[in-house]
DSSP file (Angstrom, degrees, kcal/mol; ACC not computed):
  #  RESIDUE AA STRUCTURE BP1 BP2  ACC     N-H-->O    O-->H-N    N-H-->O    O-->H-N    TCO  KAPPA ALPHA  PHI   PSI    X-CA   Y-CA   Z-CA
    1    1 A M              0   0    0      0, 0.0     2,-0.1     0, 0.0     0, 0.0   0.000 360.0 360.0 360.0 153.3    0.0    0.0    0.0
    2    2 A N     >  -     0   0    0      1,-0.1     4,-1.2     0, 0.0     3,-0.4  -0.442 360.0-106.9 -85.6 171.8    1.0    3.6   -0.6
    3    3 A D  H  > S+     0   0    0      1,-0.2     4,-2.0     2,-0.2     5,-0.2   0.851 116.3  55.0 -71.0 -37.1    1.5    6.1    2.2
    4    4 A S  H  > S+     0   0    0      1,-0.2     4,-1.6     2,-0.2    -1,-0.2   0.821 106.3  52.0 -73.6 -21.9   -1.7    8.1    1.3
    5    5 A T  H  > S+     0   0    0     -3,-0.4     4,-1.7     2,-0.2    -1,-0.2   0.827 110.5  47.8 -72.0 -33.1   -3.9    5.0    1.6
    6    6 A E  H  X S+     0   0    0     -4,-1.2     4,-1.6     2,-0.2    -2,-0.2   0.846 110.9  50.5 -74.5 -32.0   -2.6    4.2    5.0
    7    7 A A  H  X S+     0   0    0     -4,-2.0     4,-1.6     1,-0.2    -2,-0.2   0.866 110.8  51.0 -74.4 -33.7   -3.1    7.8    6.2
    8    8 A G  H  X S+     0   0    0     -4,-1.6     4,-1.6     1,-0.2    -1,-0.2   0.864 108.8  51.4 -65.9 -36.7   -6.7    7.6    4.8
    9    9 A A  H  X S+     0   0    0     -4,-1.7     4,-0.8     1,-0.2    -2,-0.2   0.864 110.6  46.2 -74.4 -31.6   -7.4    4.4    6.6
   10   10 A T  H  X S+     0   0    0     -4,-1.6     4,-0.7     1,-0.2    -1,-0.2   0.837 111.6  53.6 -73.9 -32.4   -6.1    5.8   10.1
   11   11 A S  H  < S+     0   0    0     -4,-1.6     3,-0.4     1,-0.2    -2,-0.2   0.867 106.5  50.2 -72.2 -32.9   -8.1    9.0    9.6
   12   12 A K  H  < S+     0   0    0     -4,-1.6    -1,-0.2     1,-0.2    -2,-0.2   0.766 106.7  55.9 -77.7 -19.4  -11.3    7.2    9.0
   13   13 A A  H  < S+     0   0    0     -4,-0.8     2,-0.3    -5,-0.1    -1,-0.2   0.700  94.2  81.8 -80.2 -18.0  -10.8    5.0   12.2
   14   14 A Q  S  < S-     0   0    0     -4,-0.7     6,-0.0    -3,-0.4     0, 0.0  -0.667  86.6-118.1 -93.1 139.4  -10.5    8.1   14.4
   15   15 A S    >   -     0   0    0     -2,-0.3     3,-1.5     1,-0.1    -2,-0.1  -0.452  16.2-127.8 -72.9 144.4  -13.7    9.9   15.6
   16   16 A P  T 3  S+     0   0    0      0, 0.0    -1,-0.1     0, 0.0     4,-0.1   0.694 109.1  57.7 -61.6 -17.4  -14.2   13.5   14.5
   17   17 A L  T 3  S+     0   0    0      2,-0.1   110,-0.1   109,-0.0    -2,-0.1   0.214  84.8  93.4 -99.0  13.3  -14.7   14.4   18.0
   18   18 A T  S <  S-     0   0    0     -3,-1.5   102,-0.1   105,-0.0    -4,-0.0  -0.921  81.5-120.3-107.9 122.5  -11.4   13.1   19.3
   19   19 A P        -     0   0    0      0, 0.0    -2,-0.1     0, 0.0     3,-0.1  -0.329  14.9-154.0 -63.1 137.2   -8.7   15.7   19.4
   20   20 A Q        -     0   0    0      1,-0.1     2,-0.2    -4,-0.1    -2,-0.0   0.778  66.2 -35.3 -84.7 -31.1   -5.7   14.8   17.2
   21   21 A S  S    S-     0   0    0      2,-0.1     2,-0.2     0, 0.0    98,-0.2  -0.873  84.2 -58.1-163.6-161.4   -3.1   16.8   19.1
   22   22 A N  S    S+     0   0    0     -2,-0.2     0, 0.0    97,-0.1     0, 0.0  -0.163  73.0 159.2 -91.7  46.0   -2.6   20.0   21.1
   23   23 A N        -     0   0    0     -2,-0.2    96,-1.4     1,-0.1     2,-0.4  -0.268  41.1-119.8 -60.0 150.8   -3.6   22.1   18.2
   24   24 A K  B     -A  118   0A   0     94,-0.2     2,-0.2    95,-0.1    94,-0.2  -0.743  26.6-124.2 -89.9 137.8   -4.8   25.7   18.8
   25   25 A V        -     0   0    0     92,-2.4     5,-0.0    -2,-0.4    -1,-0.0  -0.578  32.5 -95.7 -85.0 146.4   -8.4   26.5   17.7
   26   26 A S     >  -     0   0    0     -2,-0.2     4,-1.9     1,-0.1     3,-0.1  -0.217  25.6-131.0 -58.1 140.7   -9.0   29.4   15.2
   27   27 A S  H  > S+     0   0    0      1,-0.2     4,-2.0     2,-0.2    -1,-0.1   0.711 107.0  62.7 -76.3 -10.5   -9.9   32.6   17.0
   28   28 A K  H  > S+     0   0    0      2,-0.2     4,-1.8     3,-0.1    -1,-0.2   0.893 104.1  47.2 -61.5 -44.4  -12.8   32.9   14.6
   29   29 A I  H  > S+     0   0    0      2,-0.2     4,-1.8     1,-0.2     5,-0.2   0.907 112.9  47.1 -62.2 -43.9  -14.3   29.8   16.0
   30   30 A V  H  X S+     0   0    0     -4,-1.9     4,-1.9     1,-0.2    -1,-0.2   0.904 113.6  49.2 -73.1 -37.3  -13.7   30.8   19.6
   31   31 A K  H  X S+     0   0    0     -4,-2.0     4,-1.6     1,-0.2    -1,-0.2   0.846 110.5  50.2 -64.9 -35.0  -15.3   34.3   18.9
   32   32 A G  H  X S+     0   0    0     -4,-1.8     4,-1.1     2,-0.2    -1,-0.2   0.809 115.1  43.5 -76.8 -33.6  -18.3   32.8   17.1
   33   33 A L  H  X S+     0   0    0     -4,-1.8     4,-1.4     2,-0.2    -2,-0.2   0.874 108.8  57.2 -77.8 -34.0  -18.9   30.4   20.2
   34   34 A L  H  X S+     0   0    0     -4,-1.9     4,-0.8     1,-0.2    -2,-0.2   0.895 104.5  54.3 -68.6 -32.2  -18.3   33.2   22.7
   35   35 A R  H  X S+     0   0    0     -4,-1.6     4,-0.7     1,-0.2     3,-0.5   0.918 111.8  42.9 -57.3 -43.4  -21.3   35.2   20.9
   36   36 A T  H  X S+     0   0    0     -4,-1.1     4,-2.3     1,-0.2    -1,-0.2   0.693  99.3  76.1 -84.7 -13.1  -23.6   32.2   21.4
   37   37 A R  H  X S+     0   0    0     -4,-1.4     4,-2.0     1,-0.2    -1,-0.2   0.894  92.0  52.1 -70.6 -32.5  -22.3   31.7   25.1
   38   38 A K  H  X S+     0   0    0     -4,-0.8     4,-2.5    -3,-0.5    -1,-0.2   0.942 113.1  45.7 -69.6 -44.3  -24.3   34.8   26.6
   39   39 A S  H  X S+     0   0    0     -4,-0.7     4,-3.2     1,-0.2    -1,-0.2   0.907 112.2  50.6 -62.0 -42.9  -27.5   33.4   25.0
   40   40 A V  H  X S+     0   0    0     -4,-2.3     4,-1.9     1,-0.2    -1,-0.2   0.852 111.2  49.6 -67.8 -35.9  -26.8   29.8   26.2
   41   41 A I  H  X S+     0   0    0     -4,-2.0     4,-2.6     2,-0.2     5,-0.2   0.952 112.0  46.5 -70.0 -48.5  -26.2   31.2   29.8
   42   42 A I  H  X S+     0   0    0     -4,-2.5     4,-2.4     2,-0.2     5,-0.2   0.957 113.0  49.1 -59.9 -49.1  -29.5   33.2   29.8
   43   43 A I  H  X S+     0   0    0     -4,-3.2     4,-2.1     1,-0.2    -1,-0.2   0.928 112.3  50.3 -49.1 -41.8  -31.5   30.2   28.4
   44   44 A S  H  X S+     0   0    0     -4,-1.9     4,-2.3     1,-0.2    -2,-0.2   0.885 108.9  50.5 -65.8 -41.1  -29.9   28.0   31.1
   45   45 A C  H  X S+     0   0    0     -4,-2.6     4,-1.8     1,-0.2    -1,-0.2   0.864 110.1  50.9 -64.0 -36.8  -30.8   30.5   33.9
   46   46 A F  H  X S+     0   0    0     -4,-2.4     4,-2.1    -5,-0.2    -2,-0.2   0.902 108.4  50.4 -58.4 -47.0  -34.3   30.6   32.7
   47   47 A G  H  X S+     0   0    0     -4,-2.1     4,-1.6    -5,-0.2    -2,-0.2   0.887 113.8  45.9 -68.9 -42.2  -34.5   26.8   32.7
   48   48 A F  H  X S+     0   0    0     -4,-2.3     4,-2.4     2,-0.2    -1,-0.2   0.847 111.5  51.3 -73.6 -28.4  -33.1   26.7   36.3
   49   49 A L  H  X S+     0   0    0     -4,-1.8     4,-2.0     2,-0.2    -2,-0.2   0.844 110.0  49.0 -75.0 -35.3  -35.4   29.4   37.5
   50   50 A F  H  X S+     0   0    0     -4,-2.1     4,-1.6     2,-0.2    -2,-0.2   0.764 111.6  50.9 -69.0 -29.1  -38.4   27.5   36.0
   51   51 A C  H  X S+     0   0    0     -4,-1.6     4,-2.6    45,-0.2    -2,-0.2   0.923 110.0  50.3 -69.0 -52.7  -37.1   24.3   37.8
   52   52 A G  H  X S+     0   0    0     -4,-2.4     4,-2.7     2,-0.2    -2,-0.2   0.902 108.2  50.9 -53.8 -47.6  -36.9   26.3   41.0
   53   53 A L  H  X S+     0   0    0     -4,-2.0     4,-2.8     1,-0.2     5,-0.2   0.927 109.5  51.4 -57.6 -43.1  -40.4   27.6   40.7
   54   54 A Q  H  X S+     0   0    0     -4,-1.6     4,-2.1     1,-0.2    -2,-0.2   0.920 108.8  51.0 -69.4 -34.0  -41.8   24.1   40.1
   55   55 A V  H  X S+     0   0    0     -4,-2.6     4,-2.7     1,-0.2     5,-0.2   0.953 111.2  47.4 -55.3 -47.3  -40.0   22.9   43.2
   56   56 A L  H  X S+     0   0    0     -4,-2.7     4,-2.0     1,-0.2    -2,-0.2   0.880 111.1  51.8 -61.8 -36.9  -41.5   25.7   45.2
   57   57 A A  H  X S+     0   0    0     -4,-2.8     4,-2.0     2,-0.2    -1,-0.2   0.894 111.7  48.1 -62.2 -38.9  -45.0   24.8   43.6
   58   58 A L  H  X S+     0   0    0     -4,-2.1     4,-2.0     2,-0.2    -2,-0.2   0.938 109.6  50.1 -69.9 -43.5  -44.5   21.2   44.7
   59   59 A F  H  X S+     0   0    0     -4,-2.7     4,-2.9     1,-0.2     5,-0.4   0.882 112.4  48.7 -65.1 -36.6  -43.5   22.1   48.2
   60   60 A L  H  X S+     0   0    0     -4,-2.0     4,-1.5    -5,-0.2    -1,-0.2   0.900 112.1  50.4 -61.0 -41.8  -46.7   24.4   48.3
   61   61 A L  H  < S+     0   0    0     -4,-2.0    -2,-0.2     2,-0.2    -1,-0.2   0.817 118.2  37.7 -64.8 -40.9  -48.6   21.4   47.0
   62   62 A I  H  < S+     0   0    0     -4,-2.0    -2,-0.2    -5,-0.1     3,-0.2   0.908 129.4  24.6 -85.6 -46.7  -47.2   19.0   49.7
   63   63 A F  H  < S+     0   0    0     -4,-2.9     2,-0.9     1,-0.2     3,-0.2   0.589 104.7  70.8-101.9 -14.9  -47.0   21.2   52.7
   64   64 A A    ><  +     0   0    0     -4,-1.5     3,-0.7    -5,-0.4     6,-0.4  -0.530  54.4 151.5-100.5  56.5  -49.6   24.0   52.4
   65   65 A S  T 3  S+     0   0    0     -2,-0.9    -1,-0.2     1,-0.2    -2,-0.1   0.696  71.7  39.9 -74.9 -15.3  -52.6   21.7   52.9
   66   66 A D  T 3  S+     0   0    0     -3,-0.2    -1,-0.2     4,-0.1    -2,-0.1   0.442  95.4 102.8-109.2   4.3  -54.9   24.4   54.4
   67   67 A G  S <> S-     0   0    0     -3,-0.7     4,-2.7    -7,-0.2     5,-0.2  -0.230  85.2-105.7 -80.8 172.9  -53.9   27.4   52.1
   68   68 A L  H  > S+     0   0    0      1,-0.2     4,-2.4     2,-0.2     5,-0.2   0.917 119.5  55.5 -66.7 -41.4  -55.8   28.8   49.2
   69   69 A I  H  > S+     0   0    0      1,-0.2     4,-2.7     2,-0.2     5,-0.2   0.945 107.5  48.4 -62.9 -47.0  -53.3   27.3   46.7
   70   70 A A  H  > S+     0   0    0     -6,-0.4     4,-3.5     1,-0.2     5,-0.3   0.949 109.6  53.9 -52.4 -52.5  -53.9   23.8   48.1
   71   71 A Q  H  X S+     0   0    0     -4,-2.7     4,-1.8     1,-0.2    -1,-0.2   0.876 110.7  45.3 -56.9 -33.9  -57.7   24.3   48.0
   72   72 A I  H  X S+     0   0    0     -4,-2.4     4,-2.3    -3,-0.2    -1,-0.2   0.919 112.7  49.7 -74.5 -42.7  -57.5   25.2   44.4
   73   73 A L  H  X S+     0   0    0     -4,-2.7     4,-2.7    -5,-0.2     5,-0.4   0.861 110.3  52.2 -58.9 -37.2  -55.2   22.3   43.5
   74   74 A T  H  X S+     0   0    0     -4,-3.5     4,-2.2    -5,-0.2    -1,-0.2   0.935 110.6  47.4 -62.0 -46.7  -57.6   20.0   45.4
   75   75 A Q  H  < S+     0   0    0     -4,-1.8    -2,-0.2    -5,-0.3    -1,-0.2   0.892 117.5  43.1 -59.6 -42.7  -60.5   21.4   43.3
   76   76 A L  H  < S+     0   0    0     -4,-2.3    -2,-0.2     1,-0.2    -3,-0.2   0.964 131.6  17.7 -73.7 -51.3  -58.5   21.0   40.0
   77   77 A I  H  X S-     0   0    0     -4,-2.7     4,-0.6     1,-0.1    -3,-0.2   0.431 101.2-127.3-105.2  -3.7  -56.9   17.5   40.5
   78   78 A G  T  <  -     0   0    0     -4,-2.2    -1,-0.1    -5,-0.4    -3,-0.1   0.169  26.1 -90.4  73.6 156.8  -59.0   16.0   43.3
   79   79 A T  T >4 S+     0   0    0      1,-0.2     3,-1.0     2,-0.1     4,-0.2   0.824 121.6  58.6 -77.1 -27.8  -57.7   14.5   46.4
   80   80 A G  T 34 S+     0   0    0      1,-0.2     3,-0.4     2,-0.1     4,-0.2   0.798 104.8  52.5 -66.4 -32.6  -57.3   10.9   45.1
   81   81 A N  T 3X S+     0   0    0     -4,-0.6     4,-1.8     1,-0.2    -1,-0.2   0.092  73.7 104.5 -95.9  18.7  -54.8   12.1   42.2
   82   82 A S  H <> S+     0   0    0     -3,-1.0     4,-2.4     1,-0.2    -1,-0.2   0.866  80.2  50.2 -74.3 -33.6  -52.3   14.0   44.3
   83   83 A F  H  > S+     0   0    0     -3,-0.4     4,-1.4     2,-0.2    -1,-0.2   0.818 112.3  46.1 -61.0 -38.6  -49.7   11.2   44.1
   84   84 A A  H  > S+     0   0    0      2,-0.2     4,-2.2    -4,-0.2    -2,-0.2   0.818 111.5  52.5 -81.5 -32.5  -49.9   11.0   40.4
   85   85 A Y  H  X S+     0   0    0     -4,-1.8     4,-2.3     1,-0.2    -2,-0.2   0.930 109.9  49.8 -70.7 -38.9  -49.8   14.9   40.2
   86   86 A I  H  X S+     0   0    0     -4,-2.4     4,-2.4     2,-0.2     5,-0.2   0.904 110.6  49.8 -62.6 -37.7  -46.5   14.9   42.4
   87   87 A L  H  X S+     0   0    0     -4,-1.4     4,-1.9     2,-0.2    -2,-0.2   0.942 112.3  46.2 -66.0 -43.3  -45.0   12.3   40.1
   88   88 A I  H  X S+     0   0    0     -4,-2.2     4,-2.1     1,-0.2    -1,-0.2   0.904 112.6  52.5 -66.0 -35.2  -45.9   14.3   37.0
   89   89 A H  H  X S+     0   0    0     -4,-2.3     4,-2.0     1,-0.2    -2,-0.2   0.918 106.8  51.7 -68.6 -40.2  -44.5   17.4   38.8
   90   90 A L  H  X S+     0   0    0     -4,-2.4     4,-1.9     2,-0.2    -1,-0.2   0.857 111.1  48.6 -59.1 -37.8  -41.3   15.6   39.5
   91   91 A F  H  X S+     0   0    0     -4,-1.9     4,-2.8    -5,-0.2    -2,-0.2   0.892 108.2  52.5 -70.2 -39.1  -41.0   14.7   35.8
   92   92 A V  H  X S+     0   0    0     -4,-2.1     4,-1.5     2,-0.2    -2,-0.2   0.864 110.4  49.5 -70.4 -38.7  -41.7   18.2   34.7
   93   93 A I  H  X S+     0   0    0     -4,-2.0     4,-2.4     2,-0.2    -2,-0.2   0.893 110.3  49.4 -62.6 -38.3  -38.8   19.4   37.1
   94   94 A W  H  X S+     0   0    0     -4,-1.9     4,-3.0     1,-0.2    -2,-0.2   0.962 108.7  54.4 -66.3 -45.7  -36.5   16.8   35.7
   95   95 A L  H  < S+     0   0    0     -4,-2.8    -1,-0.2     1,-0.2    -2,-0.2   0.776 115.0  39.9 -62.8 -22.7  -37.5   18.0   32.1
   96   96 A S  H  X S+     0   0    0     -4,-1.5     4,-0.8    -5,-0.1    -1,-0.2   0.768 117.2  48.8 -96.6 -21.7  -36.6   21.6   33.0
   97   97 A F  H  X S+     0   0    0     -4,-2.4     4,-2.2    -5,-0.2     5,-0.2   0.959 104.8  58.9 -64.6 -54.0  -33.4   20.7   35.1
   98   98 A Y  H  X S+     0   0    0     -4,-3.0     4,-1.9     1,-0.3     3,-0.3   0.891 110.7  35.8 -47.2 -63.3  -31.8   18.4   32.5
   99   99 A P  H  > S+     0   0    0      0, 0.0     4,-1.8     0, 0.0    -1,-0.3   0.794 113.8  57.8 -71.0 -26.4  -31.5   20.7   29.6
  100  100 A A  H  X S+     0   0    0     -4,-0.8     4,-1.7     2,-0.2    -2,-0.2   0.871 109.6  46.5 -66.3 -34.4  -30.7   23.7   31.7
  101  101 A E  H  X S+     0   0    0     -4,-2.2     4,-2.3    -3,-0.3    -1,-0.2   0.852 110.8  50.7 -73.6 -35.3  -27.7   21.7   33.2
  102  102 A K  H  X S+     0   0    0     -4,-1.9     4,-2.4    -5,-0.2    -2,-0.2   0.896 110.9  50.9 -74.3 -32.5  -26.5   20.6   29.7
  103  103 A L  H  X S+     0   0    0     -4,-1.8     4,-1.9     2,-0.2    -2,-0.2   0.862 109.6  50.2 -65.4 -39.4  -26.7   24.3   28.6
  104  104 A R  H  X S+     0   0    0     -4,-1.7     4,-2.1     2,-0.2    -2,-0.2   0.905 108.6  51.1 -69.0 -37.3  -24.7   25.3   31.6
  105  105 A Q  H  X S+     0   0    0     -4,-2.3     4,-2.7     1,-0.2     5,-0.2   0.914 109.5  52.5 -62.0 -43.3  -22.0   22.7   30.8
  106  106 A Y  H  X S+     0   0    0     -4,-2.4     4,-1.5     1,-0.2    -1,-0.2   0.870 111.1  45.3 -66.3 -32.5  -21.8   24.0   27.2
  107  107 A A  H  X S+     0   0    0     -4,-1.9     4,-2.0     2,-0.2    -1,-0.2   0.868 109.6  54.7 -75.0 -32.8  -21.3   27.4   28.3
  108  108 A S  H  X S+     0   0    0     -4,-2.1     4,-1.6     2,-0.2    -2,-0.2   0.923 110.1  48.0 -55.7 -47.1  -18.7   26.3   30.8
  109  109 A H  H  X S+     0   0    0     -4,-2.7     4,-1.6     1,-0.2    16,-0.2   0.856 110.8  51.4 -65.8 -36.9  -16.8   24.5   27.9
  110  110 A I  H  X S+     0   0    0     -4,-1.5     4,-2.2    -5,-0.2    -1,-0.2   0.882 109.1  49.5 -72.7 -36.0  -17.1   27.6   25.8
  111  111 A G  H  X S+     0   0    0     -4,-2.0     4,-0.9     1,-0.2    -2,-0.2   0.827 110.9  49.4 -68.0 -32.5  -15.7   29.7   28.6
  112  112 A A  H  X S+     0   0    0     -4,-1.6     4,-1.0     2,-0.2     6,-0.3   0.805 110.2  52.7 -77.1 -30.0  -12.8   27.3   29.1
  113  113 A L  H >X S+     0   0    0     -4,-1.6     4,-3.1     8,-0.2     3,-0.6   0.904  99.4  62.3 -71.0 -41.5  -12.1   27.3   25.4
  114  114 A S  H 3< S+     0   0    0     -4,-2.2    -1,-0.2     1,-0.2    -2,-0.2   0.811 112.1  38.2 -55.7 -30.7  -12.0   31.1   25.3
  115  115 A G  H 3< S+     0   0    0     -4,-0.9    -1,-0.2    -5,-0.1    -2,-0.2   0.672 128.0  29.3 -91.7 -13.5   -9.0   31.0   27.6
  116  116 A S  H << S-     0   0    0     -4,-1.0    -3,-0.2    -3,-0.6    -2,-0.2   0.794  75.0-154.5-115.3 -36.2   -7.1   28.0   26.3
  117  117 A Y     <  +     0   0    0     -4,-3.1   -92,-2.4    -5,-0.2     2,-0.3   0.812  44.5 155.4  54.6  37.0   -8.1   27.9   22.6
  118  118 A S  B  >  -A   24   0A   0     -6,-0.3     4,-1.6   -94,-0.2     3,-0.4  -0.687  54.4-133.0 -95.5 147.5   -7.3   24.2   23.0
  119  119 A E  H  > S+     0   0    0    -96,-1.4     4,-2.2    -2,-0.3     5,-0.2   0.804 106.5  62.5 -64.9 -33.1   -8.8   21.6   20.6
  120  120 A Q  H  > S+     0   0    0      2,-0.2     4,-2.4     1,-0.2    -1,-0.2   0.866 103.6  47.8 -61.4 -37.9   -9.7   19.5   23.7
  121  121 A D  H  > S+     0   0    0     -3,-0.4     4,-1.4     2,-0.2    -8,-0.2   0.816 110.2  51.4 -77.4 -27.7  -12.0   22.3   25.0
  122  122 A L  H  X S+     0   0    0     -4,-1.6     4,-2.1     2,-0.2    -2,-0.2   0.913 109.2  51.1 -74.7 -35.3  -13.7   22.7   21.6
  123  123 A V  H  X S+     0   0    0     -4,-2.2     4,-2.2     1,-0.2    -2,-0.2   0.928 111.2  48.1 -65.6 -42.9  -14.3   18.9   21.6
  124  124 A S  H  X S+     0   0    0     -4,-2.4     4,-1.4     1,-0.2    -1,-0.2   0.794 111.4  50.4 -73.1 -16.9  -15.9   19.1   25.0
  125  125 A A  H  X S+     0   0    0     -4,-1.4     4,-2.3   -16,-0.2    -1,-0.2   0.871 111.3  47.0 -72.1 -38.2  -18.1   22.0   24.0
  126  126 A I  H  X S+     0   0    0     -4,-2.1     4,-3.0     2,-0.2    -2,-0.2   0.890 110.7  52.7 -74.2 -32.1  -19.3   20.4   21.0
  127  127 A K  H  X S+     0   0    0     -4,-2.2     4,-2.5     1,-0.2    -1,-0.2   0.919 110.8  48.1 -68.2 -40.4  -20.0   17.1   23.0
  128  128 A A  H  X S+     0   0    0     -4,-1.4     4,-1.6    -5,-0.2   -22,-0.2   0.875 111.8  50.2 -65.0 -36.2  -22.1   19.2   25.6
  129  129 A Q  H  X S+     0   0    0     -4,-2.3     4,-2.2     2,-0.2     5,-0.2   0.941 111.1  48.2 -69.1 -42.8  -23.9   20.8   22.7
  130  130 A H  H  X S+     0   0    0     -4,-3.0     4,-2.5     1,-0.2    -2,-0.2   0.907 107.8  55.5 -53.6 -44.9  -24.6   17.4   21.2
  131  131 A S  H  X S+     0   0    0     -4,-2.5     4,-1.3     1,-0.2    -1,-0.2   0.900 110.5  46.5 -55.8 -45.7  -25.9   16.0   24.5
  132  132 A Y  H  X S+     0   0    0     -4,-1.6     4,-1.8     1,-0.2    -1,-0.2   0.902 113.0  46.0 -69.6 -41.3  -28.3   18.8   24.7
  133  133 A W  H  X S+     0   0    0     -4,-2.2     4,-2.6     1,-0.2    -1,-0.2   0.768 107.8  57.3 -71.7 -27.8  -29.6   18.6   21.3
  134  134 A A  H  X S+     0   0    0     -4,-2.5     4,-2.0    -5,-0.2    -1,-0.2   0.838 107.0  49.1 -64.1 -33.7  -29.9   14.9   21.5
  135  135 A F  H  X S+     0   0    0     -4,-1.3     4,-2.2     2,-0.2    -2,-0.2   0.885 110.5  50.1 -67.5 -44.2  -32.2   15.4   24.5
  136  136 A V  H  X S+     0   0    0     -4,-1.8     4,-2.2     2,-0.2     5,-0.3   0.903 110.6  51.5 -65.0 -45.1  -34.3   18.0   22.6
  137  137 A A  H  X S+     0   0    0     -4,-2.6     4,-2.3     2,-0.2    -2,-0.2   0.956 111.0  47.2 -59.3 -44.6  -34.6   15.6   19.6
  138  138 A C  H  X S+     0   0    0     -4,-2.0     4,-2.2     1,-0.2    -1,-0.2   0.884 113.7  46.9 -58.5 -42.4  -35.7   12.8   21.8
  139  139 A L  H  X S+     0   0    0     -4,-2.2     4,-2.5     2,-0.2    -1,-0.2   0.836 111.3  51.2 -69.8 -30.8  -38.2   15.0   23.5
  140  140 A M  H  X S+     0   0    0     -4,-2.2     4,-3.2     2,-0.2     5,-0.3   0.874 108.5  51.8 -75.0 -42.3  -39.5   16.3   20.2
  141  141 A I  H  X S+     0   0    0     -4,-2.3     4,-2.4    -5,-0.3    -2,-0.2   0.949 112.8  47.7 -58.8 -50.7  -40.0   12.7   18.9
  142  142 A I  H  X S+     0   0    0     -4,-2.2     4,-2.4     2,-0.2     5,-0.3   0.941 113.2  46.6 -52.6 -54.3  -42.0   11.9   22.1
  143  143 A T  H  X S+     0   0    0     -4,-2.5     4,-2.5     1,-0.2    -2,-0.2   0.908 112.9  45.8 -63.4 -41.8  -44.0   14.8   21.8
  144  144 A L  H  X S+     0   0    0     -4,-3.2     4,-2.2     2,-0.2    -1,-0.2   0.892 113.5  52.4 -68.2 -34.4  -44.8   14.5   18.2
  145  145 A S  H  X S+     0   0    0     -4,-2.4     4,-2.0    -5,-0.3    -2,-0.2   0.901 111.6  45.7 -66.6 -38.4  -45.6   10.7   18.7
  146  146 A L  H  X S+     0   0    0     -4,-2.4     4,-2.3     2,-0.2    -1,-0.2   0.872 112.2  51.9 -69.8 -40.5  -48.0   11.5   21.5
  147  147 A S  H  X S+     0   0    0     -4,-2.5     4,-2.6    -5,-0.3    -2,-0.2   0.885 111.7  46.5 -60.6 -38.1  -49.6   14.3   19.5
  148  148 A A  H  X S+     0   0    0     -4,-2.2     4,-2.3     2,-0.2    -2,-0.2   0.882 112.1  50.3 -77.7 -35.9  -50.1   11.9   16.6
  149  149 A L  H  X S+     0   0    0     -4,-2.0     4,-2.0     2,-0.2    -2,-0.2   0.860 111.5  48.6 -66.3 -32.8  -51.5    9.2   18.9
  150  150 A G  H  X S+     0   0    0     -4,-2.3     4,-3.0     2,-0.2    -2,-0.2   0.927 111.6  49.7 -72.8 -43.9  -53.9   11.8   20.4
  151  151 A F  H  X S+     0   0    0     -4,-2.6     4,-2.1     1,-0.2    -2,-0.2   0.907 112.9  46.9 -60.8 -41.2  -55.0   12.9   16.9
  152  152 A F  H  X S+     0   0    0     -4,-2.3     4,-1.4     2,-0.2    -1,-0.2   0.892 111.7  50.7 -62.0 -42.5  -55.6    9.3   15.9
  153  153 A V  H >X S+     0   0    0     -4,-2.0     4,-1.5     1,-0.2     3,-0.8   0.972 113.0  46.2 -61.2 -54.6  -57.5    8.6   19.1
  154  154 A I  H 3< S+     0   0    0     -4,-3.0    -2,-0.2     1,-0.2    -1,-0.2   0.843 113.4  49.2 -62.6 -32.5  -59.7   11.8   18.5
  155  155 A M  H 3< S+     0   0    0     -4,-2.1    -1,-0.2    -5,-0.2    -2,-0.2   0.730 108.8  51.9 -74.9 -20.6  -60.3   10.8   14.8
  156  156 A T  H <<        0   0    0     -4,-1.4    -1,-0.2    -3,-0.8    -2,-0.2   0.777 360.0 360.0 -88.2 -25.8  -61.3    7.3   15.6
  157  157 A F     <        0   0    0     -4,-1.5    -1,-0.2    -5,-0.2    -2,-0.2   0.368 360.0 360.0 -99.3 360.0  -64.0    8.3   18.2
């Protein structure tokens, strides 16, 4: 075999998200990521804020049994459905916490990249971004599937 074939075979075996060496990342790439970092931080903060509000609402549901909020919730969901409501509420809290945490990690990796210009930090940032978007894609598939199922049920009855 010639050298170009061997080099092509080894480059195909390596993952594109594996840093090849201690190369420095282009300043244009870092500046582009830094522009998105502020938006990512803001969205992540809103996600954590929503998560905190959901935790507060759950505590009010559980511990404020004589208050106005508890009376309204009892009228809306009934007394027998409280455990199911709490489980659904915990799921909603997880749905808001997980993507907010992934965005925080992404912003953190961008911050590290801005100081080091290291290929390893770029790979870490891209992996964090991929993790976030993979979660969003799964959530979208589930939502669309449930919507289609609901539409089918409505149309058949």
